[in-house]
C-alpha positions in Angstrom: 0.0 0.0 0.0 1.5 3.2 -1.0 0.6 6.7 -1.9 1.8 9.2 -4.4 2.3 12.7 -3.6 1.4 15.8 -5.6 0.9 19.0 -3.9 2.1 22.5 -4.3 0.4 23.4 -1.1 2.8 21.8 1.4 3.4 23.6 4.5 7.0 24.2 5.5 8.5 21.1 6.9 9.6 21.4 10.5 12.5 19.7 12.0 11.6 16.6 14.0 11.5 15.6 17.0 11.8 13.0 19.3 9.1 10.4 19.3 5.7 9.8 20.5 5.9 9.5 24.2 3.7 8.5 27.1 4.3 7.5 30.8 2.8 8.0 34.3 2.1 11.4 35.6 2.0 12.0 39.3 0.3 14.6 41.3 -2.1 16.9 39.5 -2.7 20.5 40.2 -5.3 22.9 38.9 -4.8 24.9 35.7 -7.2 27.7 34.7 -7.7 29.4 31.4 -6.0 32.5 32.9 -3.1 30.3 33.8 -2.9 29.1 30.2 -2.7 32.7 29.1 0.0 33.4 31.6 2.2 30.7 30.1 2.5 32.8 27.0 0.3 30.5 25.0 -1.6 33.5 23.6 1.7 34.7 22.1 2.2 31.2 20.6 -1.3 31.5 19.0 -0.8 35.0 17.7 2.8 34.6 16.4 2.6 31.1 14.9 2.9 30.9 11.1 -0.3 31.0 9.1 -1.4 27.8 7.5 -4.3 26.4 5.5 -7.4 25.5 7.5 -7.4 22.0 8.7 -9.8 19.9 6.5 -12.7 18.0 8.0 -13.5 14.3 7.6 -16.5 12.1 8.6 -16.4 9.1 10.9 -19.8 7.7 10.2 -21.9 10.7 10.8 -19.4 12.4 13.1 -17.5 15.3 11.5 -14.0 15.8 12.9 -10.7 17.4 11.8 -8.6 15.3 9.3 -6.0 14.9 12.0 -6.8 14.5 15.7 -4.7 14.6 18.8 -3.9 11.4 20.7 -3.9 12.3 24.4 -2.2 9.2 25.8 0.8 11.5 25.4 -0.3 13.2 28.7 1.0 10.2 30.6 4.0 9.2 28.5 5.0 5.6 28.1 8.0 6.1 25.8 10.0 8.9 27.3 10.1 11.9 29.6 6.7 12.9 30.9 5.5 16.4 30.0 4.6 18.9 32.7 0.8 19.0 33.2 0.7 22.7 32.2 2.6 21.9 29.0 0.1 19.3 27.8 -2.8 21.5 28.7 -1.2 24.2 26.5 -0.7 21.7 23.7 -4.3 20.6 23.7 -5.6 24.2 23.7 -3.1 25.1 21.0 -4.4 22.2 18.9 -7.9 23.5 19.2 -6.8 27.0 18.1 -5.1 25.4 15.0 -8.3 23.6 14.0 -8.0 20.2 15.7 -11.5 19.0 16.8 -10.9 15.4 17.7 -9.2 14.6 21.0 -8.6 11.0 21.9 -8.2 9.6 25.5 -9.2 6.6 27.6 -9.9 5.8 31.2 -6.8 3.6 31.4 -4.4 6.3 30.3 -3.0 7.0 33.8 -5.5 5.6 34.7 -7.8 8.6 34.6 -5.0 11.3 34.3 -5.4 11.8 30.6 -9.1 12.2 30.8 -8.8 14.7 33.6 -6.3 16.8 31.6 -8.4 16.6 28.5 -11.5 17.6 30.4 -9.8 20.6 32.0 -8.2 21.8 28.8 -11.3 21.6 26.6 -13.9 22.8 29.1 -13.8 26.5 27.8 -14.9 25.3 24.3 -16.5 21.9 24.9 -19.3 22.4 22.4 -16.8 23.0 19.6 -14.8 19.8 19.9 -15.3 16.1 19.8 -13.9 13.9 22.6 -13.3 10.2 22.2 -12.7 8.0 25.2 -12.7 4.2 25.9 -13.8 1.5 28.2 -13.0 -2.1 28.8 -9.2 -2.4 28.6 -8.9 -3.1 32.3 -11.2 -2.9 35.3 -10.5 0.0 37.7 -12.0 1.2 40.9 -13.6 4.4 39.7 -12.7 6.2 43.0 -9.2 5.1 43.7 -7.9 4.2 40.2 -6.8 0.8 41.5 -6.6 -1.8 38.8 -8.8 -4.7 39.9 -9.3 -6.8 36.8 -8.6 -7.4 33.1 -10.7 -6.6 30.0 -14.3 -5.9 31.2 -17.1 -5.0 28.9 -19.9 -6.1 31.2 -23.0 -3.8 31.2 -22.3 -2.9 34.9 -18.6 -1.9 34.2 -19.5 0.1 31.0 -22.0 2.1 33.1 -19.4 2.6 35.9 -16.9 3.8 33.3 -19.2 6.2 31.5 -20.1 7.9 34.8 -16.5 8.2 35.8 -15.4 9.5 32.4 -18.1 12.1 32.3 -17.0 13.4 35.6 -13.3 13.4 34.7 -14.0 15.0 31.3 -16.2 17.7 32.9 -19.0 17.1 30.5 -22.4 15.6 30.3 -21.9 13.6 27.1 -19.2 11.7 25.3 -18.9 12.3 21.5 -17.3 8.9 20.7 -17.3 6.1 23.2 -15.1 3.1 22.2 -14.8 -0.5 23.4 -11.1 -0.5 24.0 -10.6 -4.2 23.4 -12.9 -7.1 22.7 -14.0 -9.1 25.7 -14.1 -12.8 24.9 -16.7 -13.5 27.7 -19.2 -10.8 26.8 -21.0 -11.1 23.4 -20.4 -7.9 21.3 -24.2 -7.7 20.9 -24.6 -7.2 24.6 -21.9 -4.5 24.6 -23.6 -2.7 21.7 -26.9 -3.0 23.5 -25.5 -1.4 26.6 -24.0 1.5 24.7 -27.3 1.9 22.8 -29.0 2.5 26.1 -26.4 5.2 26.9 -27.1 6.8 23.6 -30.8 6.8 24.3 -30.0 8.5 27.7 -27.9 11.2 25.9 -24.7 10.3 27.7 -23.0 9.0 24.5 -23.5 10.4 21.0 -21.5 7.9 18.9 -19.7 4.7 19.6 -16.7 2.8 18.2 -14.5 -0.2 18.7 -10.7 -0.6 19.0 -8.6 -3.4 17.5 -11.7 -5.4 16.5 -11.9 -7.9 13.6 -14.3 -7.5 10.6 -16.7 -10.1 11.9 -17.2 -8.4 15.3 -17.5 -5.0 13.6 -20.4 -6.4 11.5 -22.1 -7.9 14.5 -21.8 -4.8 16.6 -22.9 -2.5 13.8 -26.2 -4.4 13.4 -27.2 -3.6 17.0 -25.9 0.0 17.0 -24.2 1.6 14.0 -20.5 2.3 14.6 -19.0 5.7 13.8 -15.4 4.5 13.9 -13.0 1.7 14.5 -9.7 2.5 16.0 -6.6 0.5 15.0 -2.9 0.6 14.5 -2.2 1.4 10.9 0.9 2.9 9.3 3.6 2.2 6.7 5.1 -0.6 8.8 1.8 -2.4 9.6 -1.0 -2.6 7.1 -2.9 -5.6 8.3 -6.2 -3.9 8.3 -6.1 -3.6 4.5 -7.2 -7.1 3.8 -10.6 -7.5 5.6 -11.1 -4.6 8.0 -10.9 -1.6 5.6 -13.2 -3.2 3.0 -15.7 -3.9 5.8 -15.5 -0.3 7.1 -16.0 1.1 3.6 -19.0 -1.2 3.0 -20.7 -0.2 6.3 -19.8 3.5 6.3 -17.5 3.4 9.4 -14.5 5.6 9.8 -11.0 4.5 10.7 -9.0 6.3 13.5 -5.3 5.4 13.4 -3.6 5.2 16.7 0.2 5.3 16.8 0.4 6.4 13.1 4.2 7.0 13.4 4.9 3.5 14.7 6.0 4.5 18.2 8.4 7.1 16.7 10.1 4.8 14.2 8.5 6.6 11.3 9.9 10.0 12.4 13.3 8.9 11.1 15.0 10.5 14.1 15.7 7.3 16.0 18.7 5.9 14.1 19.3 2.9 16.3 17.5 1.1 19.2 20.6 1.9 21.2 19.4 5.5 21.4 16.5 4.3 23.6 16.9 4.3 27.4 17.2 0.9 29.1 13.7 1.2 30.5 12.1 2.3 27.3 9.2 -0.1 26.5 10.0 0.1 22.8 13.0 -2.2 23.4 10.4 -4.9 23.7 8.7 -4.1 20.4 9.7 -6.6 17.6 10.2 -3.7 15.1 12.8 -2.2 17.5 14.9 -5.3 17.7 18.3 -4.4 16.0 18.0 -6.7 13.0 14.4 -5.7 12.3 15.1 -2.0 12.9 17.9 -2.0 10.4 16.0 -4.0 7.8 12.9 -1.7 8.0 15.0 1.4 7.5 14.3 1.0 3.8 10.9 2.5 4.5 12.5 5.6 6.0 14.6 6.0 2.9 11.6 5.7 0.7 9.8 8.4 2.8 12.8 10.6 2.4 12.5 10.5 -1.3 8.8 11.6 -1.1 9.6 14.2 1.5 12.1 15.8 -0.9 9.5 15.7 -3.7 6.9 17.4 -1.5 9.1 19.8 0.4 7.9 18.1 3.5 9.2 16.2 6.5 9.4 12.4 6.8 6.7 12.6 9.5 4.4 14.6 7.3 4.8 12.0 4.5 3.9 9.2 7.0 0.7 11.0 8.0 -0.2 12.2 4.5 0.2 8.6 3.2 -2.5 7.5 5.7 -4.8 10.3 4.8 -4.5 9.4 1.1 -5.7 5.9 1.6 -9.3 6.7 2.3 -11.3 10.0 2.8 -12.7 8.6 6.1 -9.3 7.8 7.7 -8.2 10.1 10.6 -4.8 9.6 12.2 -4.3 10.8 15.9 -0.6 11.3 16.5 0.3 12.3 20.0 2.8 14.9 21.0 3.7 17.2 24.0 5.5 19.7 21.8 4.0 22.6 19.9 6.4 22.4 17.0 5.6 18.7 16.5 1.9 19.5 16.7 2.3 22.1 13.9 4.3 19.6 11.8 1.6 17.0 12.2 -1.3 19.3 11.3 0.5 20.6 8.2 0.5 17.0 6.8 -3.2 17.4 6.1 -2.4 19.7 3.2 -0.1 17.3 1.4 -1.8 15.7 -1.5 -0.9 12.6 -3.7 -2.0 12.1 -7.2 -3.2 8.7 -8.3 -0.1 8.2 -10.3 2.1 9.1 -7.4 0.1 6.8 -5.1 0.8 3.9 -7.4 4.5 4.8 -7.6 4.7 4.9 -3.8 2.8 1.6 -3.6 5.0 -0.2 -6.1 8.1 0.9 -4.2 6.7 -0.1 -0.8 5.7 -3.5 -2.1 9.3 -4.3 -2.7 10.2 -3.8 0.9 9.7 -6.8 3.3 8.8 -5.5 6.7 10.3 -7.4 9.6 9.0 -7.6 13.1 5.4 -7.8 14.2 3.1 -5.8 16.5 3.5 -5.9 20.2 0.0 -5.3 21.4 
């Protein structure tokens, strides 16, 4: 799967960057809109370079920005954790730049990411779409203690939605995902529970994450899905065989988490040895030395297209995803303003059909080594 790139409207490529990061955040303080202004964020908004408006896309019937913001970054699992105030600033800056889709989950922290997202977006809640998730693990909704594994029981879904509404400081959730399939709870029962929440006005749209085509179909029959969230990028294209055709048939959008392959597709990590000893990416098959080196051919291919498009490698990775289908929305995470701007600018990079075929042909000659890790 490849894309071609033809666009005279590319925004200036920005230098990149570390990598997508996320790890535990500790004590949380309060942060008001006036505090946001005192950080100098208004100057960032006023002095940042002008760029084309961020296009919109549809996830089912839900309209969102073509690129969203993944907010697992608020807790960092790959590198240094950001200051709370810094991530609040990034979220609000994303809103000012036209991002309307913000993705979080109860288990990011747990709870920390939802709390930060809720605080950051409260001043303009009606103008944005918040996606959050249930069912990855079972948590005590008061203490945050993990008390079980995947849990999509009706009782737990209801506990989670109430907790998420409180943490997000809202009375409705725009997009409520089942984070992972639960082998002990039929998907029809899950969909039925979410349908009740829709009827109650607590959930507006729903989705699934990392689900196969069969379960997507079964769930969609009970309550139409707006989106499926899945890993999808130049190093892993497994959804192309069955999932994407199913989504297209049913009118369901695809939200791509980790669209930069845990930072690999930034091209800034030259060797796994650059990663700290406790960096979880050392356990990812793609980051094993032999696989890492072999897959670098993909980076070299991206560099060729980056030169053609006056873009960065990162922007090519995101633009490639956007070129696959008009209902695909990547949600890269970052805690840095310049990386956010770089990501957003990718939405204005276009590929012609001829270029897409050229990209695809070149990519098909590269054998990707190393599988997924979750």
